[in-house]
One Martini backbone bead per residue (centre of mass of N, CA, C, O) as a GRO file, in nm:
protein
  575
    1MET     BB    1   6.433  -3.215   0.228
    2GLY     BB    2   6.706  -3.197   0.457
    3LYS     BB    3   6.914  -3.347   0.716
    4VAL     BB    4   7.178  -3.172   0.910
    5ASN     BB    5   7.220  -3.182   1.228
    6GLY     BB    6   6.909  -3.068   1.251
    7ILE     BB    7   6.911  -2.914   0.974
    8ILE     BB    8   6.705  -2.748   0.765
    9LYS     BB    9   6.726  -2.768   0.424
   10ARG     BB   10   6.700  -2.623   0.130
   11ASN     BB   11   6.535  -2.691  -0.167
   12PRO     BB   12   6.616  -2.568  -0.476
   13ASP     BB   13   6.382  -2.731  -0.647
   14ARG     BB   14   6.175  -2.592  -0.475
   15LYS     BB   15   5.853  -2.438  -0.586
   16ARG     BB   16   5.702  -2.247  -0.336
   17GLY     BB   17   5.482  -2.066  -0.209
   18LYS     BB   18   5.429  -1.925   0.098
   19ASN     BB   19   5.089  -1.956   0.074
   20GLN     BB   20   5.073  -2.244   0.024
   21ASP     BB   21   4.910  -2.531   0.059
   22PRO     BB   22   5.048  -2.822   0.182
   23SER     BB   23   4.808  -3.026   0.115
   24ARG     BB   24   4.852  -2.952  -0.216
   25ASP     BB   25   5.134  -3.082  -0.203
   26PRO     BB   26   5.265  -3.360  -0.342
   27ASN     BB   27   5.552  -3.358  -0.228
   28ALA     BB   28   5.475  -3.342   0.070
   29ALA     BB   29   5.306  -3.602   0.080
   30MET     BB   30   5.535  -3.790  -0.009
   31VAL     BB   31   5.716  -3.744   0.230
   32VAL     BB   32   5.527  -3.859   0.445
   33VAL     BB   33   5.482  -4.147   0.324
   34ASP     BB   34   5.789  -4.231   0.271
   35ARG     BB   35   5.856  -4.194   0.605
   36TRP     BB   36   5.726  -4.419   0.779
   37ASN     BB   37   5.960  -4.625   0.803
   38ASP     BB   38   6.166  -4.429   0.923
   39ALA     BB   39   5.998  -4.353   1.169
   40ALA     BB   40   5.974  -4.637   1.291
   41ARG     BB   41   6.283  -4.691   1.329
   42ALA     BB   42   6.329  -4.455   1.535
   43PHE     BB   43   6.172  -4.616   1.780
   44GLY     BB   44   6.237  -4.918   1.803
   45GLU     BB   45   6.124  -5.031   2.099
   46LEU     BB   46   5.815  -4.978   2.004
   47LYS     BB   47   5.745  -5.154   1.753
   48LEU     BB   48   5.701  -5.008   1.483
   49SER     BB   49   5.532  -4.967   1.181
   50GLY     BB   50   5.462  -4.840   0.879
   51ASP     BB   51   5.168  -4.943   0.873
   52GLN     BB   52   5.080  -4.820   1.141
   53LEU     BB   53   5.135  -4.528   1.069
   54ARG     BB   54   4.957  -4.526   0.810
   55ALA     BB   55   4.687  -4.596   0.967
   56PHE     BB   56   4.647  -4.312   1.096
   57ALA     BB   57   4.515  -4.174   0.842
   58ALA     BB   58   4.215  -4.291   0.925
   59ILE     BB   59   4.217  -4.100   1.156
   60ASP     BB   60   4.088  -3.860   1.323
   61GLY     BB   61   4.327  -3.591   1.285
   62SER     BB   62   4.592  -3.702   1.138
   63GLN     BB   63   4.646  -3.479   0.925
   64ASP     BB   64   4.710  -3.259   1.150
   65GLU     BB   65   4.788  -3.479   1.414
   66PRO     BB   66   4.978  -3.749   1.404
   67TRP     BB   67   5.135  -3.753   1.671
   68ASP     BB   68   4.899  -3.730   1.870
   69VAL     BB   69   4.750  -3.982   1.771
   70MET     BB   70   4.972  -4.184   1.834
   71LEU     BB   71   4.991  -4.135   2.140
   72GLN     BB   72   4.693  -4.202   2.203
   73THR     BB   73   4.672  -4.489   2.078
   74LEU     BB   74   4.943  -4.598   2.248
   75ALA     BB   75   4.982  -4.461   2.526
   76LEU     BB   76   5.205  -4.239   2.528
   77ASP     BB   77   5.468  -4.073   2.651
   78GLU     BB   78   5.580  -3.782   2.541
   79SER     BB   79   5.869  -3.745   2.658
   80ASN     BB   80   5.975  -4.032   2.597
   81ALA     BB   81   5.922  -4.025   2.292
   82LEU     BB   82   6.102  -3.776   2.233
   83LYS     BB   83   6.366  -3.890   2.344
   84LEU     BB   84   6.382  -4.134   2.155
   85LEU     BB   85   6.371  -3.977   1.890
   86ALA     BB   86   6.622  -3.806   1.943
   87HIS     BB   87   6.821  -4.044   1.965
   88ARG     BB   88   6.761  -4.168   1.673
   89THR     BB   89   6.802  -3.879   1.503
   90GLY     BB   90   6.990  -3.644   1.663
   91LEU     BB   91   6.817  -3.481   1.814
   92GLU     BB   92   6.708  -3.245   2.039
   93PHE     BB   93   6.621  -3.242   2.391
   94LEU     BB   94   6.385  -3.022   2.566
   95ALA     BB   95   6.198  -2.942   2.841
   96GLU     BB   96   6.291  -2.610   2.917
   97PRO     BB   97   6.315  -2.364   2.729
   98LYS     BB   98   6.457  -2.040   2.694
   99LEU     BB   99   6.382  -1.732   2.618
  100LYS     BB  100   6.523  -1.523   2.365
  101GLU     BB  101   6.579  -1.223   2.209
  102SER     BB  102   6.670  -1.348   1.924
  103SER     BB  103   6.358  -1.452   1.859
  104SER     BB  104   6.175  -1.202   1.773
  105ARG     BB  105   6.155  -1.236   1.459
  106PHE     BB  106   5.966  -1.477   1.451
  107TYR     BB  107   5.713  -1.316   1.586
  108GLU     BB  108   5.692  -1.123   1.331
  109LEU     BB  109   5.658  -1.348   1.086
  110VAL     BB  110   5.475  -1.532   1.265
  111ALA     BB  111   5.177  -1.634   1.321
  112GLN     BB  112   5.016  -1.723   1.603
  113GLU     BB  113   4.808  -1.929   1.487
  114ASP     BB  114   5.027  -2.103   1.342
  115ALA     BB  115   5.197  -2.182   1.586
  116ARG     BB  116   4.965  -2.323   1.743
  117ALA     BB  117   4.871  -2.527   1.526
  118SER     BB  118   5.188  -2.651   1.500
  119SER     BB  119   5.365  -2.640   1.750
  120ILE     BB  120   5.560  -2.372   1.724
  121ALA     BB  121   5.886  -2.242   1.828
  122CYS     BB  122   6.111  -1.981   1.933
  123TYR     BB  123   6.429  -1.939   2.137
  124GLU     BB  124   6.652  -1.896   1.895
  125HIS     BB  125   6.919  -1.698   1.726
  126SER     BB  126   7.185  -1.886   1.567
  127ASP     BB  127   7.406  -1.877   1.321
  128GLY     BB  128   7.151  -1.803   1.117
  129ALA     BB  129   6.957  -1.985   1.296
  130TYR     BB  130   6.654  -2.127   1.382
  131VAL     BB  131   6.529  -2.240   1.689
  132ILE     BB  132   6.297  -2.505   1.683
  133ALA     BB  133   6.014  -2.581   1.868
  134THR     BB  134   5.863  -2.914   1.896
  135SER     BB  135   5.581  -3.164   1.939
  136ARG     BB  136   5.562  -3.217   1.602
  137PRO     BB  137   5.754  -3.408   1.386
  138LEU     BB  138   5.510  -3.489   1.163
  139GLN     BB  139   5.588  -3.192   0.972
  140PRO     BB  140   5.776  -3.116   0.711
  141SER     BB  141   5.609  -2.904   0.550
  142ILE     BB  142   5.599  -2.689   0.772
  143LEU     BB  143   5.905  -2.654   0.805
  144SER     BB  144   5.956  -2.573   0.514
  145MET     BB  145   5.770  -2.323   0.513
  146LEU     BB  146   5.915  -2.179   0.747
  147GLU     BB  147   6.182  -2.132   0.597
  148ASP     BB  148   6.059  -1.939   0.393
  149THR     BB  149   5.953  -1.723   0.587
  150LEU     BB  150   6.247  -1.672   0.727
  151ASP     BB  151   6.491  -1.698   0.531
  152ALA     BB  152   6.613  -1.959   0.689
  153PRO     BB  153   6.751  -2.176   0.869
  154ILE     BB  154   6.668  -2.468   1.071
  155THR     BB  155   6.647  -2.589   1.409
  156VAL     BB  156   6.548  -2.889   1.556
  157VAL     BB  157   6.353  -2.924   1.860
  158LEU     BB  158   6.244  -3.129   2.115
  159VAL     BB  159   5.925  -3.048   2.277
  160PRO     BB  160   5.696  -3.016   2.488
  161ARG     BB  161   5.388  -2.874   2.459
  162ALA     BB  162   5.395  -2.694   2.713
  163ALA     BB  163   5.665  -2.551   2.639
  164VAL     BB  164   5.572  -2.441   2.368
  165ALA     BB  165   5.336  -2.272   2.476
  166SER     BB  166   5.514  -2.092   2.653
  167LEU     BB  167   5.680  -1.971   2.423
  168ILE     BB  168   5.445  -1.848   2.271
  169ASN     BB  169   5.339  -1.666   2.491
  170ARG     BB  170   5.604  -1.501   2.545
  171GLY     BB  171   5.668  -1.409   2.257
  172TYR     BB  172   5.393  -1.250   2.200
  173GLU     BB  173   5.385  -1.089   2.467
  174GLN     BB  174   5.651  -0.938   2.431
  175ARG     BB  175   5.554  -0.778   2.190
  176GLY     BB  176   5.297  -0.656   2.339
  177ASP     BB  177   5.471  -0.509   2.573
  178LEU     BB  178   5.558  -0.302   2.387
  179VAL     BB  179   5.531   0.039   2.381
  180THR     BB  180   5.598   0.080   2.072
  181GLU     BB  181   5.310  -0.008   1.969
  182ILE     BB  182   5.249   0.283   2.034
  183VAL     BB  183   5.179   0.549   1.805
  184GLU     BB  184   5.031   0.739   1.994
  185ASP     BB  185   5.136   1.066   2.101
  186ILE     BB  186   4.904   1.063   2.346
  187PRO     BB  187   4.693   1.123   2.572
  188LEU     BB  188   4.504   0.967   2.806
  189ASP     BB  189   4.160   0.938   2.776
  190MET     BB  190   3.829   0.872   2.831
  191ASP     BB  191   3.754   0.792   2.544
  192THR     BB  192   3.964   0.570   2.513
  193ILE     BB  193   3.869   0.401   2.754
  194GLU     BB  194   3.577   0.352   2.662
  195LYS     BB  195   3.650   0.204   2.403
  196ALA     BB  196   3.804  -0.024   2.539
  197ALA     BB  197   3.571  -0.120   2.721
  198GLY     BB  198   3.376  -0.193   2.480
  199ALA     BB  199   3.594  -0.418   2.356
  200ILE     BB  200   3.573  -0.581   2.616
  201GLY     BB  201   3.518  -0.882   2.712
  202GLY     BB  202   3.318  -1.102   2.938
  203SER     BB  203   3.528  -1.309   3.035
  204ASN     BB  204   3.606  -1.576   3.263
  205ASP     BB  205   3.879  -1.592   3.134
  206LEU     BB  206   4.161  -1.449   3.240
  207LEU     BB  207   4.366  -1.516   3.016
  208ALA     BB  208   4.192  -1.428   2.778
  209GLN     BB  209   4.149  -1.141   2.876
  210ALA     BB  210   4.459  -1.057   2.889
  211ARG     BB  211   4.480  -1.114   2.551
  212GLN     BB  212   4.329  -0.883   2.470
  213THR     BB  213   4.382  -0.619   2.277
  214PRO     BB  214   4.246  -0.391   2.447
  215VAL     BB  215   4.403  -0.456   2.708
  216ILE     BB  216   4.689  -0.425   2.606
  217ARG     BB  217   4.652  -0.134   2.505
  218LEU     BB  218   4.567  -0.001   2.770
  219VAL     BB  219   4.819  -0.071   2.938
  220ASN     BB  220   5.024   0.059   2.745
  221MET     BB  221   4.904   0.347   2.768
  222ILE     BB  222   4.955   0.382   3.068
  223LEU     BB  223   5.261   0.350   3.052
  224PHE     BB  224   5.315   0.570   2.845
  225GLU     BB  225   5.200   0.806   3.013
  226ALA     BB  226   5.389   0.772   3.255
  227LEU     BB  227   5.653   0.816   3.091
  228ARG     BB  228   5.581   1.092   2.964
  229ARG     BB  229   5.545   1.222   3.272
  230GLY     BB  230   5.770   1.096   3.471
  231ALA     BB  231   5.697   0.847   3.630
  232SER     BB  232   5.770   0.621   3.908
  233ASP     BB  233   5.457   0.552   3.956
  234VAL     BB  234   5.176   0.314   3.961
  235HIS     BB  235   4.830   0.339   4.065
  236VAL     BB  236   4.592   0.076   4.132
  237HIS     BB  237   4.265   0.178   4.266
  238PRO     BB  238   4.014   0.016   4.409
  239MET     BB  239   3.682   0.098   4.463
  240GLU     BB  240   3.353   0.090   4.522
  241GLU     BB  241   3.281   0.288   4.238
  242ARG     BB  242   3.594   0.299   4.145
  243LEU     BB  243   3.886   0.354   3.932
  244SER     BB  244   4.214   0.441   4.027
  245ILE     BB  245   4.473   0.627   3.848
  246ARG     BB  246   4.800   0.693   3.964
  247LEU     BB  247   5.075   0.928   3.969
  248ARG     BB  248   5.422   0.958   4.040
  249ILE     BB  249   5.530   1.298   4.039
  250ASP     BB  250   5.782   1.426   4.193
  251GLY     BB  251   5.656   1.267   4.465
  252MET     BB  252   5.355   1.303   4.353
  253LEU     BB  253   5.022   1.237   4.367
  254VAL     BB  254   4.819   1.188   4.069
  255ASP     BB  255   4.543   1.211   3.889
  256ALA     BB  256   4.477   1.063   3.577
  257PHE     BB  257   4.250   0.820   3.577
  258SER     BB  258   3.902   0.663   3.542
  259PRO     BB  259   3.809   0.374   3.498
  260PRO     BB  260   3.611   0.133   3.489
  261LEU     BB  261   3.556  -0.105   3.729
  262SER     BB  262   3.532  -0.349   3.518
  263LEU     BB  263   3.861  -0.328   3.447
  264ALA     BB  264   4.025  -0.437   3.688
  265SER     BB  265   4.066  -0.742   3.615
  266ALA     BB  266   4.200  -0.697   3.337
  267ILE     BB  267   4.443  -0.531   3.432
  268SER     BB  268   4.549  -0.730   3.640
  269SER     BB  269   4.590  -0.973   3.449
  270ARG     BB  270   4.787  -0.839   3.252
  271LEU     BB  271   5.011  -0.770   3.460
  272LYS     BB  272   5.056  -1.063   3.548
  273VAL     BB  273   5.143  -1.178   3.277
  274MET     BB  274   5.390  -0.990   3.238
  275THR     BB  275   5.509  -1.093   3.547
  276GLU     BB  276   5.446  -1.400   3.608
  277LEU     BB  277   5.175  -1.444   3.757
  278ASP     BB  278   4.900  -1.545   3.942
  279ILE     BB  279   4.582  -1.492   3.818
  280ALA     BB  280   4.406  -1.672   4.030
  281ASN     BB  281   4.542  -1.505   4.257
  282ARG     BB  282   4.329  -1.287   4.483
  283HIS     BB  283   4.440  -1.342   4.815
  284SER     BB  284   4.749  -1.265   4.762
  285PRO     BB  285   5.044  -1.149   4.772
  286GLN     BB  286   5.246  -1.004   4.498
  287ASP     BB  287   5.558  -1.035   4.304
  288GLY     BB  288   5.706  -0.861   4.016
  289GLN     BB  289   5.860  -0.863   3.676
  290THR     BB  290   5.964  -0.644   3.399
  291THR     BB  291   6.012  -0.544   3.043
  292VAL     BB  292   6.028  -0.240   2.860
  293ARG     BB  293   5.992  -0.044   2.555
  294ILE     BB  294   6.093   0.302   2.457
  295GLY     BB  295   6.255   0.308   2.212
  296GLN     BB  296   6.572   0.326   2.377
  297LYS     BB  297   6.423   0.246   2.627
  298LYS     BB  298   6.466   0.072   2.942
  299ILE     BB  299   6.204  -0.071   3.145
  300ASP     BB  300   6.164  -0.143   3.472
  301ILE     BB  301   5.916  -0.353   3.637
  302ARG     BB  302   5.762  -0.330   3.956
  303LEU     BB  303   5.533  -0.555   4.115
  304SER     BB  304   5.248  -0.492   4.336
  305VAL     BB  305   5.013  -0.713   4.509
  306ILE     BB  306   4.701  -0.650   4.685
  307PRO     BB  307   4.441  -0.728   4.881
  308THR     BB  308   4.112  -0.595   4.890
  309ILE     BB  309   3.775  -0.527   4.943
  310PHE     BB  310   3.766  -0.409   4.618
  311GLY     BB  311   4.042  -0.542   4.541
  312GLU     BB  312   4.328  -0.506   4.352
  313ARG     BB  313   4.624  -0.359   4.445
  314ILE     BB  314   4.850  -0.164   4.236
  315VAL     BB  315   5.214  -0.133   4.204
  316LEU     BB  316   5.438   0.052   3.992
  317ARG     BB  317   5.782   0.044   3.928
  318LEU     BB  318   5.983   0.275   3.743
  319LEU     BB  319   6.293   0.186   3.569
  320ASP     BB  320   6.542   0.369   3.415
  321GLN     BB  321   6.814   0.236   3.235
  322SER     BB  322   6.891   0.524   3.080
  323GLN     BB  323   7.000   0.657   3.311
  324ASN     BB  324   7.253   0.944   3.322
  325GLU     BB  325   7.228   1.121   3.604
  326LEU     BB  326   7.533   1.034   3.748
  327ASP     BB  327   7.569   1.320   3.924
  328LEU     BB  328   7.631   1.533   4.180
  329SER     BB  329   7.535   1.793   4.036
  330ALA     BB  330   7.259   1.681   3.922
  331VAL     BB  331   7.142   1.629   4.229
  332GLY     BB  332   7.248   1.915   4.392
  333MET     BB  333   7.542   1.923   4.481
  334SER     BB  334   7.776   2.085   4.622
  335LYS     BB  335   8.109   2.141   4.595
  336LYS     BB  336   8.182   2.120   4.894
  337LEU     BB  337   8.035   1.848   4.945
  338GLN     BB  338   8.178   1.679   4.731
  339THR     BB  339   8.460   1.692   4.856
  340SER     BB  340   8.388   1.561   5.129
  341LEU     BB  341   8.270   1.298   5.017
  342MET     BB  342   8.521   1.200   4.849
  343ASP     BB  343   8.713   1.181   5.091
  344CYS     BB  344   8.560   0.936   5.202
  345VAL     BB  345   8.550   0.738   4.952
  346GLU     BB  346   8.879   0.727   4.917
  347ARG     BB  347   8.902   0.540   5.130
  348PRO     BB  348   9.014   0.218   5.222
  349ASN     BB  349   8.823   0.245   5.483
  350GLY     BB  350   8.502   0.198   5.598
  351ILE     BB  351   8.183   0.382   5.661
  352LEU     BB  352   7.908   0.501   5.458
  353LEU     BB  353   7.611   0.681   5.511
  354VAL     BB  354   7.277   0.689   5.365
  355THR     BB  355   6.997   0.891   5.437
  356GLY     BB  356   6.641   0.828   5.424
  357PRO     BB  357   6.371   0.793   5.269
  358THR     BB  358   6.179   0.659   5.054
  359GLY     BB  359   6.270   0.811   4.753
  360SER     BB  360   6.545   1.016   4.810
  361GLY     BB  361   6.814   0.920   4.632
  362LYS     BB  362   7.042   0.738   4.752
  363THR     BB  363   7.139   0.557   4.515
  364THR     BB  364   7.214   0.784   4.320
  365THR     BB  365   7.438   0.903   4.497
  366LEU     BB  366   7.615   0.650   4.517
  367TYR     BB  367   7.662   0.620   4.207
  368ALA     BB  368   7.789   0.896   4.167
  369ALA     BB  369   8.032   0.827   4.347
  370LEU     BB  370   8.127   0.569   4.196
  371GLY     BB  371   8.188   0.723   3.923
  372ARG     BB  372   8.466   0.853   4.067
  373ILE     BB  373   8.594   0.590   4.082
  374ASP     BB  374   8.866   0.380   4.041
  375ARG     BB  375   8.775   0.085   3.869
  376ALA     BB  376   9.052  -0.033   3.768
  377SER     BB  377   9.195  -0.057   4.079
  378ARG     BB  378   8.898  -0.125   4.192
  379ASN     BB  379   8.684  -0.345   4.356
  380VAL     BB  380   8.342  -0.328   4.266
  381MET     BB  381   8.055  -0.407   4.477
  382THR     BB  382   7.704  -0.521   4.483
  383ILE     BB  383   7.395  -0.512   4.693
  384GLU     BB  384   7.051  -0.530   4.577
  385ASP     BB  385   6.690  -0.390   4.606
  386PRO     BB  386   6.715  -0.322   4.334
  387VAL     BB  387   6.875  -0.289   4.034
  388GLU     BB  388   6.887   0.044   3.906
  389TYR     BB  389   7.188   0.044   3.801
  390HIS     BB  390   7.439   0.061   3.535
  391LEU     BB  391   7.793   0.004   3.581
  392ASP     BB  392   8.091   0.019   3.472
  393GLY     BB  393   8.318  -0.199   3.650
  394ILE     BB  394   8.087  -0.358   3.805
  395SER     BB  395   7.944  -0.575   4.051
  396GLN     BB  396   7.607  -0.716   4.057
  397MET     BB  397   7.365  -0.794   4.312
  398GLN     BB  398   7.060  -0.967   4.362
  399VAL     BB  399   6.799  -0.990   4.549
  400ASN     BB  400   6.672  -1.335   4.652
  401VAL     BB  401   6.469  -1.480   4.869
  402LYS     BB  402   6.379  -1.750   4.727
  403ARG     BB  403   6.718  -1.809   4.705
  404ASP     BB  404   6.868  -1.694   4.964
  405VAL     BB  405   6.922  -1.378   4.874
  406THR     BB  406   7.048  -1.165   5.088
  407PHE     BB  407   7.219  -0.922   5.229
  408ALA     BB  408   7.379  -1.112   5.411
  409THR     BB  409   7.454  -1.346   5.214
  410GLY     BB  410   7.569  -1.163   4.990
  411LEU     BB  411   7.791  -1.024   5.161
  412ARG     BB  412   7.941  -1.279   5.237
  413SER     BB  413   8.016  -1.346   4.941
  414LEU     BB  414   8.163  -1.081   4.860
  415LEU     BB  415   8.406  -1.115   5.065
  416ARG     BB  416   8.526  -1.358   4.866
  417GLN     BB  417   8.596  -1.133   4.612
  418ASP     BB  418   8.799  -0.908   4.675
  419PRO     BB  419   8.706  -0.626   4.775
  420ASP     BB  420   8.715  -0.264   4.807
  421VAL     BB  421   8.412  -0.197   4.724
  422ILE     BB  422   8.092  -0.168   4.899
  423LEU     BB  423   7.741  -0.201   4.819
  424VAL     BB  424   7.461  -0.152   5.031
  425GLY     BB  425   7.138  -0.101   4.985
  426GLU     BB  426   7.047  -0.213   5.290
  427ILE     BB  427   7.004  -0.165   5.636
  428ARG     BB  428   6.766  -0.403   5.817
  429ASP     BB  429   6.966  -0.582   6.002
  430PRO     BB  430   7.192  -0.711   6.219
  431GLU     BB  431   7.360  -0.885   6.022
  432THR     BB  432   7.423  -0.669   5.810
  433ALA     BB  433   7.550  -0.464   6.002
  434GLN     BB  434   7.780  -0.643   6.105
  435LEU     BB  435   7.909  -0.707   5.828
  436ALA     BB  436   7.964  -0.414   5.739
  437ILE     BB  437   8.146  -0.340   5.977
  438GLN     BB  438   8.354  -0.568   5.946
  439ALA     BB  439   8.440  -0.491   5.658
  440SER     BB  440   8.547  -0.200   5.740
  441LEU     BB  441   8.774  -0.343   5.941
  442THR     BB  442   8.904  -0.532   5.676
  443GLY     BB  443   8.976  -0.330   5.415
  444HIS     BB  444   8.693  -0.192   5.352
  445PHE     BB  445   8.465  -0.004   5.161
  446VAL     BB  446   8.143   0.115   5.277
  447LEU     BB  447   7.822   0.141   5.125
  448ALA     BB  448   7.513   0.268   5.276
  449THR     BB  449   7.177   0.237   5.376
  450LEU     BB  450   6.942   0.435   5.583
  451HIS     BB  451   6.657   0.483   5.801
  452THR     BB  452   6.645   0.832   5.860
  453ASN     BB  453   6.592   1.175   5.928
  454ASP     BB  454   6.902   1.210   6.002
  455ALA     BB  455   7.234   1.192   6.051
  456PRO     BB  456   7.265   1.157   6.369
  457SER     BB  457   7.042   0.914   6.384
  458ALA     BB  458   7.223   0.676   6.280
  459ILE     BB  459   7.359   0.590   6.544
  460PRO     BB  460   7.114   0.497   6.717
  461ARG     BB  461   7.020   0.294   6.502
  462LEU     BB  462   7.262   0.101   6.516
  463LEU     BB  463   7.234   0.042   6.820
  464ASP     BB  464   6.941  -0.069   6.798
  465ILE     BB  465   7.013  -0.312   6.609
  466GLY     BB  466   7.321  -0.412   6.762
  467VAL     BB  467   7.560  -0.229   6.757
  468GLU     BB  468   7.845  -0.159   6.887
  469PRO     BB  469   7.996   0.130   6.979
  470TYR     BB  470   8.297   0.053   6.909
  471LEU     BB  471   8.231  -0.011   6.607
  472VAL     BB  472   8.132   0.268   6.522
  473THR     BB  473   8.387   0.437   6.604
  474SER     BB  474   8.585   0.258   6.411
  475SER     BB  475   8.413   0.285   6.117
  476LEU     BB  476   8.274   0.554   6.101
  477VAL     BB  477   8.294   0.838   5.886
  478GLY     BB  478   7.989   0.903   5.780
  479VAL     BB  479   7.679   1.109   5.722
  480LEU     BB  480   7.426   1.113   5.468
  481ALA     BB  481   7.160   1.335   5.416
  482GLN     BB  482   6.833   1.329   5.235
  483ARG     BB  483   6.628   1.509   4.995
  484LEU     BB  484   6.343   1.576   4.786
  485MET     BB  485   6.285   1.839   4.550
  486ARG     BB  486   6.117   2.048   4.358
  487ARG     BB  487   6.143   2.197   4.062
  488LEU     BB  488   6.130   2.462   3.885
  489CYS     BB  489   5.993   2.558   3.606
  490THR     BB  490   6.160   2.691   3.323
  491THR     BB  491   5.920   2.766   3.136
  492CYS     BB  492   5.711   2.904   3.370
  493THR     BB  493   5.860   2.982   3.643
  494GLY     BB  494   5.627   2.837   3.843
  495THR     BB  495   5.319   2.908   3.744
  496GLY     BB  496   5.179   2.683   3.527
  497THR     BB  497   5.175   2.899   3.287
  498MET     BB  498   5.093   2.962   2.926
  499ASN     BB  499   4.907   3.182   2.788
  500SER     BB  500   4.668   3.096   2.995
  501GLU     BB  501   4.791   2.807   2.999
  502PRO     BB  502   4.884   2.511   3.065
  503CYS     BB  503   5.171   2.371   3.108
  504ASP     BB  504   5.324   2.124   2.908
  505VAL     BB  505   5.566   2.042   3.094
  506CYS     BB  506   5.417   2.053   3.407
  507PHE     BB  507   5.098   2.039   3.398
  508GLY     BB  508   5.045   2.305   3.599
  509THR     BB  509   5.244   2.287   3.868
  510GLY     BB  510   5.551   2.439   3.843
  511TYR     BB  511   5.697   2.154   3.822
  512LYS     BB  512   6.030   2.003   3.721
  513GLY     BB  513   6.161   1.789   3.883
  514ARG     BB  514   6.455   1.707   4.091
  515LEU     BB  515   6.625   1.779   4.404
  516ALA     BB  516   6.881   1.773   4.636
  517VAL     BB  517   6.922   1.772   4.991
  518HIS     BB  518   7.190   1.820   5.233
  519GLU     BB  519   7.382   1.634   5.494
  520LEU     BB  520   7.712   1.627   5.661
  521MET     BB  521   7.848   1.394   5.893
  522LEU     BB  522   8.144   1.399   6.064
  523MET     BB  523   8.366   1.237   6.233
  524ASN     BB  524   8.466   1.283   6.579
  525ASP     BB  525   8.568   1.280   6.897
  526GLU     BB  526   8.301   1.374   7.026
  527ILE     BB  527   8.110   1.177   6.879
  528ARG     BB  528   8.252   0.919   6.971
  529GLN     BB  529   8.211   0.963   7.275
  530LEU     BB  530   7.899   0.970   7.263
  531THR     BB  531   7.867   0.690   7.140
  532ALA     BB  532   7.999   0.532   7.379
  533GLN     BB  533   7.750   0.663   7.566
  534ARG     BB  534   7.473   0.648   7.417
  535ALA     BB  535   7.365   0.885   7.278
  536ASP     BB  536   7.136   1.081   7.163
  537GLY     BB  537   7.023   1.256   6.889
  538VAL     BB  538   7.025   1.544   7.016
  539THR     BB  539   7.314   1.545   7.122
  540LEU     BB  540   7.450   1.484   6.850
  541TYR     BB  541   7.340   1.729   6.699
  542GLU     BB  542   7.470   1.951   6.873
  543ALA     BB  543   7.763   1.856   6.834
  544ALA     BB  544   7.770   1.885   6.527
  545VAL     BB  545   7.706   2.189   6.508
  546ASN     BB  546   7.956   2.280   6.685
  547SER     BB  547   8.152   2.136   6.444
  548GLY     BB  548   7.997   2.244   6.151
  549PHE     BB  549   7.723   2.141   6.103
  550GLU     BB  550   7.485   2.140   5.822
  551PRO     BB  551   7.180   2.157   5.773
  552MET     BB  552   6.955   2.103   5.510
  553LYS     BB  553   6.807   2.378   5.533
  554ILE     BB  554   7.042   2.547   5.429
  555ASP     BB  555   7.052   2.415   5.148
  556ALA     BB  556   6.758   2.483   5.070
  557LEU     BB  557   6.775   2.799   5.093
  558GLU     BB  558   6.997   2.826   4.878
  559LYS     BB  559   6.812   2.716   4.642
  560VAL     BB  560   6.612   2.948   4.660
  561LYS     BB  561   6.812   3.177   4.589
  562GLN     BB  562   6.874   3.029   4.301
  563GLY     BB  563   6.577   2.937   4.182
  564LEU     BB  564   6.510   2.612   4.207
  565THR     BB  565   6.306   2.683   4.437
  566ASP     BB  566   6.073   2.698   4.711
  567GLU     BB  567   5.937   2.751   5.022
  568ALA     BB  568   5.699   2.555   4.998
  569GLU     BB  569   5.878   2.304   4.944
  570VAL     BB  570   6.048   2.317   5.198
  571PHE     BB  571   5.810   2.289   5.394
  572ARG     BB  572   5.703   2.015   5.291
  573VAL     BB  573   5.976   1.847   5.339
  574LEU     BB  574   6.094   1.987   5.639
  575HIS     BB  575   5.849   2.017   5.853
   0.00000   0.00000   0.00000
């Protein structure tokens, strides 16, 4: 085995089976012994001799971990020793390498226990070679055998043991997090949960508990079932005597299953490990995120944890990155309203607001509108929290409060990027509102969301935030308000049953999927005059209706006539 620029090359004359014990390989042993002098010279300033290094062979544990024994015996700092060795040998030293997706093949071929025992991990597969991080450089036979296992050359990088352990944890956890590991395409039932509960050990070590196969499998099955049923959120709610797991399907929370309360800490710890949160912190709110795959779908998971008197309550938001229904017709908007909306969006400047409660599909509507913009000739940029959709031809920025990237600071930065169209995920403070308004007055078209009950109420809301009336009248083009209603199931036609059995498509609810109902208020001279006078929402509503504004209830009743939903759903949403 020879090294060229840090790459371990296969010796074509070496004939060793992949499973052969390297300790029984005389050639491997010879390599180790013959290289003591070379290894000593590599340390230079440490003034080590080949005899000193060879003497370590008599110390307990040196056969398995010669490097660790040497560091302990000489009381050497690991990082400094690795840096010096890297300098002398031409190898690269990295303090904290980041795991890349290209490394996934390594974790499929190499057993986790072998990687941990040898302190080796892969963080990248580039140019046909695996980049191997190790904190134990004195194990050439292991590296040689690893090359056989991977059937490819390897590049060795020296990394501290803590960083190697972190790579190992993330690499194998990443594989375990994939929902595709679940081969049973079946609903999660209580029998399955009870079996998993019986297999989970009662370890006090939270990290060890989170890595138990039954825990991983149970959490994966919960996620799989949520995705199978089209849930947007998963609620893990510990109560005094039971643990409730509920799914938000088509905007409604439904009880899915109730595992034993004893599993609450195991489920919580597993989800925290997946999202890189502090598993030992059970007394403070935490937020995290991760990504899982199911088939060809990529699902972003946003995790929120809060402490309650009975344990940690967890909510997971599931964002399907493969979502492709970004069309105004697909969200339920009428042709007439689409024309009016796009007339607004195609303007060179101004601001268009989309209002509604959380989870009413505002961002989906905005992206559907952006999809119709000529992105080749217009620079489109967004600032969101989180980025829910990916659209070709636009630049997207994610809010990160920990790094001081807020809507306000992000928007201020976007304005220096020469944008034509800007999407602001949410106006929630005076600074963001002022910046959005100012941007719309300086040659940019701004799309933004705002939380109000109806379209006319958006104007008093802006004034309440602190925007001056003259700025609103000068910049605001229109306000689109919307809600989401459940669609009638097309399989059972809304009855919830098929052949006297619960419908398999809608799970007996009678509804499958959702559609939006809208109202669009366009600015006119009368509304601008009332805005300048700081009129209230009722006065603005009446003025809008007198000028042709159609409340969303009219749109909702029209969809009832079309057989898309029913009056009970209209009453639930708009009452």
